N, C-alpha and C positions, 0 to 999 in steps of 0.2 A: 603666632603672628597671622595677620590677615592681609590679603591684597584687596584693596577697594578700587574698583574701576568705575569711573563715572563718565557718562557722555552728556555734556551740557551745551547750552547755547553759548556761542562765542561772545555774545553781548554780556553774559553774566560772569565771564571768566575772572575779571578783575575783582568783582565782589567775592567770588568763591575763594580766590587766592588770598585776599586780605583776611577773610573770615577764618580760613585754615591757619594762617600765620598767627592770628589772635589766640587760637586754642592750642597752639604749640605744634602744629604739623608744619614743619619748616622745609621738608624735602619731598618733592614728587616730580614725576615726569609728565609731560603733556605733548599731544600732537594735534594738529588740525586734521579733521577727518570729514568725509562726506558719506552720508548713509541714506538709505531708503526707509521710510516709516510707514505706518498704517494709515496715515491721514489721506482721505480720499477727496477732500475738497480743498481748494486753495484759499489763500488770503489776499487781501488787497493792501498794498503799501503805496501811499501817495497816488492813489488812483490806478496803480498798475497791478494787475493780478499776478500772483506767483504761487508756486506749489510749496507747501510746507513739508512735503514728504522727502524732498531731495534738497537738503539745505546744509550749509556748513555748520559743523559742530566742533567742539573741543573735547578730546579724550584725555582723561586724567588717570594716571596709574599711581596709586599710593599704597605703600606697605607700612603697616603700623603694628605695634604690639597689641595684644588682645585687649588691654585696658583702654586703648585709644579708639577701638572700633566704633563704639556707640557715639562718642562725641564727634568723630570724623564724619560719620554718616549724617547725624543730625545737622551738623554745620553745613554740609553740602546741600541737604534738603532745604534748609532755610534760606541759604544764600542764592541758590540757583532757581528757586521757584518764581514763576511769573503767574501761574494759575492757568496758563493757556496750553493748548495741545502742543507737544513738541518740546517740553521742558527737559526731557532726557530720561536716562536710566542710571541706576547704580547696581553694580554686581559685586558680590563679596565671595572670596574663595580663601581657602586655607593655604598657608605657606609652611612647608615642612622645615625648611632651613634657610639661613641667610649667612653669607660669608662676606667679610670685608677684605677686598683684594689686597690692599696695602699691607695689612698686618697678618692676614690669615685667620683673624678672630672669626668665631661663628656664634650664632644665636641672636637673641633679641637685643643684646647690648650693641650690636653693630648698627642698629637703626638710630642711635643717639649721636 
């Protein structure tokens, strides 16, 4: 199993969510977060300058079986991309075990 954590633009969340549902990733958690990035110059929106290094993002936490790792990552990359600085990051880590609290089941079948 893999844990895929993605930090994306809030404006792209609906597109990412719909794309993930389309490929069969139907459960994940998300939070609104603020972070600092490497961007050193600001941007201008409607004539008002603002910093892109300190901006609201959405943090997604998704646990999938190994066979869903590549499609999940590809889906996020395609749906979240604007081509501009600040599109976000994806982190992947291994999950050793998973338990379903209700039944006590363990393993990859608990993700279904």
